[in-house]
C-alpha positions as CSV (number, residue, x, y, z in Angstrom):
1,M,129.8,68.6,139.7
2,I,130.9,71.8,138.0
3,N,134.0,72.0,135.8
4,F,135.7,74.9,134.2
5,R,137.3,75.2,130.8
6,K,138.2,77.9,128.3
7,M,135.3,78.8,126.0
8,T,135.4,77.4,122.5
9,S,133.4,78.4,119.4
10,R,131.1,75.5,119.9
11,D,129.9,77.1,123.2
12,R,128.8,80.4,121.5
13,S,125.2,79.5,120.8
14,A,124.7,78.0,124.3
15,I,126.0,81.2,125.9
16,Y,123.8,83.3,123.7
17,E,120.8,81.3,124.8
18,I,121.8,81.7,128.5
19,L,122.0,85.4,128.1
20,Q,118.6,85.5,126.6
21,Q,116.9,83.1,129.0
22,T,118.1,84.8,132.2
23,D,115.7,87.7,131.5
24,M,118.3,90.0,133.0
25,F,119.8,91.6,129.9
26,T,118.5,93.9,127.2
27,L,119.2,93.1,123.6
28,P,121.9,95.8,123.4
29,E,123.6,94.3,126.5
30,I,123.4,90.8,125.0
31,N,125.0,92.2,121.8
32,V,127.9,93.7,123.8
33,A,128.4,90.3,125.5
34,M,128.5,88.6,122.2
35,E,130.9,91.2,120.8
36,L,133.3,90.4,123.6
37,I,132.8,86.7,123.0
38,D,133.6,87.1,119.3
39,I,136.7,89.1,120.1
40,Y,137.9,86.3,122.4
41,L,137.0,83.5,120.0
42,F,138.2,85.0,116.7
43,N,141.1,87.3,117.6
44,K,143.6,85.0,119.1
45,E,146.2,87.8,119.6
46,Q,143.9,89.8,121.9
47,K,144.7,89.8,125.6
48,D,141.8,91.9,126.9
49,Y,139.2,89.2,127.5
50,L,139.4,85.7,129.1
51,I,136.3,83.6,129.0
52,Y,135.6,80.4,130.8
53,V,132.5,78.2,130.8
54,A,131.2,76.2,133.7
55,T,130.0,72.8,132.6
56,A,127.6,70.4,134.4
57,D,126.8,66.8,133.6
58,H,127.4,65.7,130.0
59,D,129.4,68.9,129.3
60,E,126.2,71.0,129.5
61,I,127.0,74.7,129.6
62,A,125.9,75.9,133.0
63,G,127.2,79.5,132.7
64,Y,130.2,81.6,131.9
65,V,132.5,84.3,133.1
66,C,134.3,87.0,131.1
67,Y,137.1,89.0,132.7
68,G,140.3,90.6,131.8
69,P,143.1,92.9,132.9
70,T,142.0,96.6,133.0
71,P,144.0,98.5,130.4
72,A,146.7,100.8,131.6
73,T,146.6,99.5,135.2
74,D,148.9,97.4,137.3
75,G,147.1,94.3,138.7
76,T,143.5,95.6,138.3
77,F,141.0,93.3,136.5
78,D,137.5,93.8,135.4
79,V,134.8,91.0,135.6
80,Y,132.6,92.0,132.6
81,W,130.0,89.2,132.6
82,I,128.8,86.4,134.7
83,A,125.7,84.5,133.6
84,V,124.2,81.2,134.7
85,A,121.6,79.2,132.9
86,A,118.1,80.0,134.1
87,N,117.4,76.4,135.1
88,L,120.6,76.2,137.1
89,Q,120.4,79.4,139.1
90,N,120.5,79.5,142.9
91,K,122.7,76.4,143.0
92,G,126.0,78.2,143.7
93,I,127.3,78.1,140.1
94,G,127.6,81.9,139.9
95,K,129.7,81.9,143.1
96,K,131.9,79.1,141.7
97,L,132.4,81.1,138.5
98,L,133.3,84.3,140.4
99,H,135.7,82.4,142.7
100,F,137.3,80.7,139.7
101,A,137.9,84.0,138.0
102,E,139.3,85.5,141.3
103,E,141.7,82.5,141.6
104,E,142.8,83.0,138.0
105,I,143.3,86.7,138.5
106,A,145.3,86.1,141.7
107,K,147.6,83.7,139.6
108,Q,148.2,86.6,137.3
109,N,149.3,88.9,140.2
110,G,145.9,90.6,140.2
111,R,145.4,92.9,143.2
112,M,142.0,94.2,142.6
113,V,138.7,93.1,140.8
114,V,136.2,95.6,139.6
115,I,132.6,94.7,138.7
116,E,129.9,97.1,137.6
117,T,126.1,96.7,137.6
118,S,123.0,98.7,137.4
119,S,120.9,100.1,140.3
120,Q,117.7,98.9,138.8
121,S,115.6,96.8,141.2
122,K,115.9,93.7,139.0
123,Y,119.6,93.8,139.8
124,L,119.1,93.7,143.6
125,P,119.9,90.0,143.7
126,T,123.1,90.7,141.7
127,Q,124.1,93.5,144.1
128,Q,123.5,91.2,147.1
129,F,125.6,88.5,145.3
130,Y,128.5,90.9,145.2
131,Y,128.1,91.9,148.8
132,K,127.9,88.2,149.9
133,N,131.2,87.6,148.0
134,K,133.0,90.4,149.9
135,Y,132.8,93.1,147.3
136,V,132.5,96.7,148.4
137,L,130.4,99.3,146.7
138,E,133.1,101.9,146.0
139,A,131.2,104.2,143.6
140,R,127.8,105.1,142.3
141,I,127.4,107.2,139.2
142,K,123.9,108.7,139.2
143,D,121.8,108.4,136.0
144,F,124.7,106.7,134.2
145,Y,122.7,104.2,132.1
146,R,119.6,106.3,131.9
147,V,117.8,108.8,134.2
148,G,117.2,106.9,137.5
149,D,119.5,104.0,136.6
150,N,122.9,104.4,138.3
151,R,126.1,102.6,137.6
152,M,127.3,100.8,140.7
153,I,131.0,99.9,140.9
154,F,132.0,97.1,143.2
155,V,135.6,96.3,144.2
156,K,137.4,93.5,145.9
157,R,141.1,93.8,146.8
158,F,143.5,91.0,147.3
159,S,145.9,91.4,150.2
160,H,148.6,89.1,148.8
161,H,149.7,91.8,146.2
162,N,152.7,93.4,147.9
163,K,155.3,92.4,145.3
164,G,157.4,95.4,144.2
165,G,157.2,97.2,147.5
166,K,154.0,99.2,146.9
């Protein structure tokens, strides 16, 4: 059974290990992830990042999701990171983390979720994951990360957001 709770400082090292063990992220990417985690953990006034961990048996950290409201928008949220422990992948935990974040975003009157990823072939399973979860590829910025590595921007819109007559 998977449970969700807000990340605490005692989870930091487990998340760092997960990011390293997935073999999906470069060291600079892991450093960015840890920077966001540190902002979340140590700057309690910040409102840009929300981080939840998924726990399995005996409170083992199975993965995490980092998301937050996109600055200067009305109801748009970014999902910055989803990572699942290497030994627990392909068990639906990533999907549960994503759906958890979407539910939390909807509670905050979110109307749109934006997720970005790379076009590198190692990210093909990630791209397929977003398609399977009803995300649409809305933009591709060629050579964004480096020559031959495009930025892919996926979007999911929630139909419930009609408050305010827009």
